[in-house]
C-alpha positions in Angstrom: 85.7 73.6 107.8 89.2 72.8 106.6 91.7 71.9 109.3 95.4 72.6 109.1 98.3 72.6 111.5 99.6 75.8 110.0 98.8 78.3 107.1 98.9 76.4 103.8 100.6 79.3 102.0 98.9 78.5 98.7 96.2 76.4 97.3 92.8 77.9 98.1 94.7 80.7 99.7 95.1 82.4 96.3 91.4 82.4 95.9 91.2 84.1 99.2 93.6 86.7 97.9 91.5 87.1 94.8 88.4 87.6 96.9 90.1 90.1 99.1 91.3 91.9 96.0 87.7 92.3 94.8 86.6 93.4 98.3 89.1 96.2 98.3 87.9 97.3 94.8 84.2 97.3 95.9 84.9 99.1 99.2 87.9 101.4 99.1 87.9 102.1 95.4 84.2 102.9 95.3 84.6 105.1 98.4 87.3 107.2 96.6 85.1 107.4 93.5 82.3 109.0 95.5 84.3 112.3 95.3 83.4 112.3 91.6 79.8 112.9 92.5 80.5 116.0 94.5 79.9 118.5 91.7 76.7 116.8 90.7 75.4 116.8 94.3 76.2 120.5 94.7 74.4 121.4 91.5 71.4 119.2 92.3 70.9 120.3 96.0 72.4 123.8 95.9 74.7 123.2 98.9 78.3 124.4 99.5 81.4 122.2 99.4 81.7 121.9 103.1 78.3 120.3 103.6 78.7 118.1 100.5 82.1 116.9 101.6 80.6 115.4 104.8 79.3 112.5 102.6 82.8 111.2 101.9 83.9 111.7 105.5 80.8 109.8 106.9 81.5 106.9 104.5 85.1 106.6 105.5 84.4 107.1 109.2 81.5 104.5 109.2 83.7 102.0 107.4 86.5 102.2 110.0 84.3 102.9 113.0 82.2 99.7 112.5 85.2 97.5 111.6 85.1 95.8 115.1 81.5 94.8 114.3 82.6 93.1 111.1 85.2 91.2 113.1 82.7 90.2 115.7 80.2 88.8 113.1 83.1 87.1 111.3 84.3 85.4 114.5 80.9 84.3 116.0 78.9 83.5 112.8 81.3 83.2 109.8 83.4 85.3 107.5 81.2 84.3 104.6 78.0 85.4 106.2 79.5 88.7 107.4 80.8 89.7 103.9 77.6 88.7 102.2 75.5 90.7 104.7 77.9 93.6 104.2 77.5 93.4 100.4 73.7 93.5 100.7 73.8 96.5 103.0 76.3 98.4 100.9 74.3 97.7 97.7 71.1 98.7 99.4 72.6 102.0 100.5 73.8 102.9 97.0 70.5 102.0 95.4 68.5 104.1 98.0 71.0 107.0 97.4 70.0 107.0 93.7 66.5 108.2 94.9 67.9 110.8 97.2 66.1 114.2 97.4 68.3 115.9 100.0 71.8 115.8 101.4 70.4 114.4 104.7 69.1 111.5 102.7 72.6 110.9 101.3 74.2 111.2 104.8 72.1 108.2 106.0 72.0 106.0 102.8 75.3 106.7 101.1 77.2 107.6 104.3 75.9 105.4 107.2 74.3 102.4 105.4 76.9 102.0 102.7 79.7 102.6 105.2 78.3 100.0 107.5 78.2 97.5 104.7 81.8 98.2 103.7 82.8 97.7 107.4 81.3 94.2 107.5 83.4 93.2 104.5 86.7 95.0 104.8 88.5 93.8 107.9 87.2 90.1 107.8 88.4 89.7 104.2 91.9 91.1 105.1 92.1 88.8 108.2 91.3 85.7 106.1 94.4 86.4 104.0 96.5 86.3 107.2 95.0 82.9 108.1 96.0 81.3 104.8 99.5 82.7 104.5 102.7 82.9 106.6 105.8 82.6 104.5 104.4 84.7 101.7 102.1 86.8 103.8 103.4 90.2 102.8 103.2 89.4 99.1 99.7 88.1 99.5 98.7 91.3 101.3 100.4 93.3 98.6 98.3 91.7 95.8 95.1 91.9 97.9 95.5 95.5 98.9 96.4 96.7 95.4 92.7 96.4 94.5 92.3 99.9 96.0 94.7 101.6 93.6 93.7 99.5 90.5 90.0 99.9 91.3 90.4 103.7 91.5 92.4 103.8 88.3 89.7 101.9 86.4 86.5 103.0 88.1 87.2 106.8 88.1 86.7 107.3 84.3 83.9 104.6 84.2 82.0 106.5 86.9 82.4 109.8 85.1 81.1 108.2 81.9 78.1 106.7 83.7 77.3 110.1 85.1 77.4 111.7 81.7 75.2 108.9 80.2 72.7 108.2 83.0 73.1 111.2 85.4 74.2 110.7 89.0 71.0 108.8 89.8 71.6 106.1 87.3 75.4 106.0 88.1 74.6 105.3 91.8 72.1 102.6 90.8 74.6 100.8 88.6 77.3 101.1 91.3 74.8 99.5 93.7 74.6 96.5 91.3 78.3 96.4 91.0 78.9 96.3 94.8 76.6 93.2 95.0 79.8 91.3 93.8 80.8 91.5 97.5 78.4 88.5 98.0 80.4 86.5 95.5 83.6 87.5 97.3 82.1 86.3 100.6 81.3 82.9 99.1 85.0 82.4 98.3 86.0 82.9 102.0 86.2 79.2 103.0 86.9 79.0 106.7 90.0 77.3 108.0 90.8 75.9 111.4 94.5 76.2 112.5 96.2 74.6 115.4 96.6 78.0 117.0 92.8 78.6 116.9 92.2 75.5 118.9 94.2 76.7 121.9 91.3 78.7 123.3 89.1 75.6 123.1 91.6 73.5 125.0 92.0 76.2 127.6 88.2 76.4 128.0 87.8 72.7 128.4 90.4 72.7 131.2 88.2 75.1 133.3 86.6 73.5 136.4 83.2 75.1 135.9 82.6 73.4 132.6 80.2 70.3 133.1 81.6 67.0 131.9 78.7 66.4 129.6 79.4 69.7 127.9 83.1 68.9 127.6 82.3 65.7 125.8 80.1 67.6 123.3 82.6 70.4 122.8 85.6 68.1 122.3 84.0 67.1 119.0 84.4 70.7 117.7 86.4 73.9 118.3 84.7 75.9 121.0 85.4 79.1 119.3 84.7 77.9 115.8 82.6 80.3 113.7 80.4 77.4 112.7 79.3 76.4 116.3 75.6 76.5 116.8 75.1 76.1 120.5 76.9 78.4 123.0 76.8 78.3 126.8 76.9 81.7 128.6 80.3 80.8 130.2 81.8 79.7 126.9 80.7 82.8 125.0 82.1 85.1 127.7 85.4 83.2 127.9 85.9 83.1 124.1 84.9 86.8 123.8 87.5 87.7 126.4 90.2 85.6 124.7 89.5 87.3 121.4 90.2 90.7 122.8 92.8 90.0 125.5 95.4 91.5 123.1 94.1 95.0 124.1 96.1 94.7 127.3 99.3 93.8 125.5 101.9 96.7 125.7 103.0 96.0 122.1 99.5 96.5 120.8 98.9 99.6 122.9 101.9 101.2 121.3 100.8 100.2 117.9 97.3 101.6 118.5 98.7 105.0 119.5 101.1 105.0 116.5 98.1 104.2 114.2 96.2 107.3 115.4 99.1 109.6 114.4 99.7 107.8 111.2 96.0 108.0 110.1 95.9 111.7 111.0 99.0 112.4 108.8 98.0 110.5 105.7 94.4 111.6 105.2 94.7 115.4 104.4 97.2 115.0 101.6 94.8 113.1 99.4 92.2 115.9 99.9 94.5 118.9 99.5 97.2 117.9 97.0 95.2 119.0 94.0 94.1 122.4 95.6 97.8 123.0 96.6 99.0 122.2 93.1 96.5 124.7 91.6 97.5 127.3 94.1 101.1 127.2 92.9 100.2 127.7 89.3 99.8 124.0 88.1 97.1 123.5 85.5 93.9 121.5 86.2 95.0 118.7 83.9 98.5 118.5 85.5 97.0 118.5 89.0 94.7 115.6 88.1 97.7 113.8 86.6 99.4 114.0 90.0 96.6 112.1 91.6 96.7 109.5 88.8 100.4 109.0 89.5 99.7 108.5 93.2 97.1 105.8 92.4 99.3 103.9 89.9 102.5 104.1 92.0 100.4 103.0 95.1 99.7 99.7 93.3 103.4 99.2 92.6 104.3 99.9 96.3 101.6 97.4 97.4 103.0 94.5 95.4 106.8 95.2 95.2 107.2 96.1 98.9 105.2 93.0 99.8 107.4 90.8 97.7 110.6 92.4 99.0 109.7 92.0 102.7 108.9 88.3 102.1 112.6 87.8 101.2 114.7 86.0 103.7 117.0 89.0 104.3 114.1 91.3 105.2 111.4 89.0 106.6 112.7 89.3 110.2 112.8 93.1 109.8 109.3 93.8 108.4 108.5 95.8 111.5 111.3 98.3 110.7 110.3 98.3 107.0 106.9 99.5 108.0 108.4 102.2 110.2 110.7 103.3 107.3 107.8 103.5 104.9 105.7 105.6 107.3 108.7 107.9 108.1 109.4 108.4 104.4 105.9 109.6 103.8 106.2 112.0 106.7 109.4 113.4 105.2 107.7 113.8 101.9 105.0 115.9 103.6 107.6 118.1 105.2 109.2 118.9 101.9 106.0 119.5 100.0 105.6 123.2 100.9 108.9 124.0 99.1 107.8 122.2 95.9 106.3 125.1 93.8 106.0 123.7 90.3 104.9 120.6 88.3 108.4 119.1 87.6 109.1 119.1 91.4 105.6 117.7 92.4 105.9 114.7 90.0 108.8 113.1 92.0 106.8 113.8 95.2 103.8 111.9 93.9 106.0 109.0 92.9 107.7 108.8 96.3 104.7 109.4 98.5 102.5 107.0 96.4 105.1 104.2 96.6 105.6 104.4 100.4 101.9 104.9 101.0 101.2 101.6 99.2 104.1 100.0 101.1 103.0 100.7 104.7 99.3 100.0 103.8 100.4 96.5 102.8 102.4 96.0 106.0 99.7 97.1 108.4 98.0 93.6 108.6 101.5 91.9 108.7 102.7 94.1 111.6 99.4 93.6 113.4 99.7 89.8 113.0 103.3 89.9 114.3 102.1 91.7 117.5 98.9 89.7 118.4 99.2 86.4 116.5 97.1 84.8 113.8 94.3 83.7 116.0 93.5 87.2 117.1 94.2 88.9 113.8 90.5 89.4 112.7 89.6 91.2 116.0 92.9 93.1 116.1 92.4 94.4 112.5 88.9 95.5 113.5 90.3 97.6 116.3 93.2 98.9 114.2 90.8 100.1 111.4 88.4 101.4 114.1 91.3 103.7 115.2 91.5 105.2 111.7 87.9 106.5 112.0 88.4 109.6 114.1 91.6 110.9 112.4 89.9 110.3 109.0 86.9 112.3 110.2 88.7 115.3 111.8 92.0 115.7 110.0 90.8 117.2 106.7 88.7 119.9 108.5 91.6 120.7 110.8 93.9 121.0 107.9 91.3 123.2 106.1 91.0 125.4 109.2 94.8 125.9 109.2 94.8 126.9 105.5 92.0 129.4 106.2 93.8 130.8 109.3 97.3 131.1 107.9 96.5 131.7 104.2 98.9 128.9 103.1 99.2 125.1 103.1 102.5 125.0 104.9 101.2 124.5 108.4 98.8 121.8 107.3 101.5 119.8 105.5 104.1 120.3 108.3 101.6 119.0 110.9 100.9 115.9 108.7 104.6 115.2 108.2 105.5 115.5 111.9 102.5 113.4 112.9 103.6 110.5 110.6 107.3 110.8 111.7 106.2 110.7 115.4 104.2 107.6 114.6 107.3 105.9 113.1 109.6 107.0 115.9 107.2 105.9 118.6 107.1 102.3 117.3 110.9 102.4 116.7 111.7 103.4 120.3 109.2 100.8 121.6 110.9 98.2 119.5 114.4 99.2 120.6 113.3 99.3 124.3 111.9 95.8 124.0 115.1 94.6 122.4 117.3 96.2 125.2 115.0 94.7 127.9 115.3 91.2 126.3 119.1 91.5 126.1 119.3 92.7 129.7 117.1 89.7 130.9 119.3 87.3 129.0 122.5 88.7 130.6 120.9 88.4 134.0 120.0 84.8 133.3 123.5 84.0 132.2 125.0 85.7 135.3 122.8 84.0 137.8 122.6 80.7 136.0 124.5 77.7 137.6 126.6 75.1 136.1 125.4 71.5 136.5 127.5 68.5 137.5 126.0 65.3 136.3 126.8 61.7 137.3 125.2 58.9 135.3 124.8 55.4 136.6 122.9 53.2 134.2 119.3 54.4 134.3 119.9 56.8 137.2 121.1 60.3 136.8 122.0 62.8 139.5 122.2 66.5 138.9 123.5 69.2 141.4 124.4 72.8 141.0 127.6 74.6 141.7 125.9 76.5 144.5 125.8 73.3 146.6 128.4 73.0 149.4 131.4 70.9 148.5 130.4 68.4 151.3 127.1 67.8 149.7 128.7 67.1 146.4 131.1 64.6 148.0 128.2 62.9 149.8 126.2 62.6 146.6 129.2 61.2 144.7 129.9 58.7 147.5 126.3 57.5 147.5 126.4 57.1 143.7 129.6 55.0 143.9 128.3 52.7 146.6 125.0 52.2 144.6 127.2 51.3 141.6 129.2 48.7 143.6 126.0 47.0 144.9 
């Protein structure tokens, strides 16, 4: 267990970034590529699109819904064990899916089991990057999170080729073997002990109910270390509470509500952009090209926005950069209903894709700024957990609006306003916090008292301006008499 006073910002940290990059490929990119199997599943089981589409929704929902479980295993066992276990579960789910004989079978194997495996890998790997980086945190996250876009760009044609050569059964079997690489990624996640992580241990050792014998044993190790083997009941309860005490922080509560609206707004567009493009007369080839643009520009947004927000001029304003990126995606959704041809939809794909990659990169950075590095793994688990319900319900709601109104306008407007509200909520909360801090500082300056100090060798006397003048004269006289003696 490596010990550091602060994040090393390099060294083995770049191997952590590489591991997280591969994790995002094996989880998020593979999840996106599941949509390629839809036509094959429909033809094989004779089901409609609505029932088949639940497979993708269940995978996404299970990945986000079980994210806190991944954080819990990472914190109390180790990040390495959690990711390796997740890789085994995800691979098993894909392999079992290759033998599926019904959609219900796929709901359980490809949806629940594979989604659970992805959940055990995703948030712990992202949290590890935050523990190894501080000065270049946004750039490190940009590189790590770009695995989703790069993986989609590469895996999509490969998966289609595998289906043509080996059918969907063989393609899922091969994907199951590919996802086993998550075990290799888990092996790279070397744990690190930071000075901030030891605060909980020190606080626990100060408690009166801890026996002296146990204190001596625990002083040799970090009480909340993931490698600890023996836990007392009190220690476990205390550390578990300290890991999730950020839930009561006002800043995190506002962030949580904001994430709900942001997740609702971003999900339907990836489902309905191609159908909308086809509805306004764009060809199938051009509609698919729009999604390719989104994927490629998403990668550029991940890396370049991460690099920019690590610069000295923007580093202190990363919170507002995140708000700006979410708000810009919301504005793109509002303008989408008036874009009726391919030349107008191409700039939309560029803009939306870039800012989508930008705010995805900054989600862990903003979360770390709110809760601190020591609670980042647990906080990310909760943040990704909050994505689950919007991811599950927003596409069906958007589809219902399309069926009811006969157009995509209401769906896209709702998505746009949802993301703009998410951005404005965090913006107003940030401004309110700044105004409150300024007000408290002004009150402190107004009520503060000037000090008058007399120094006599090793003795120093300090009084405030609020003392009576007689008291000041008396103290000064005593000081002079002491000096004469």
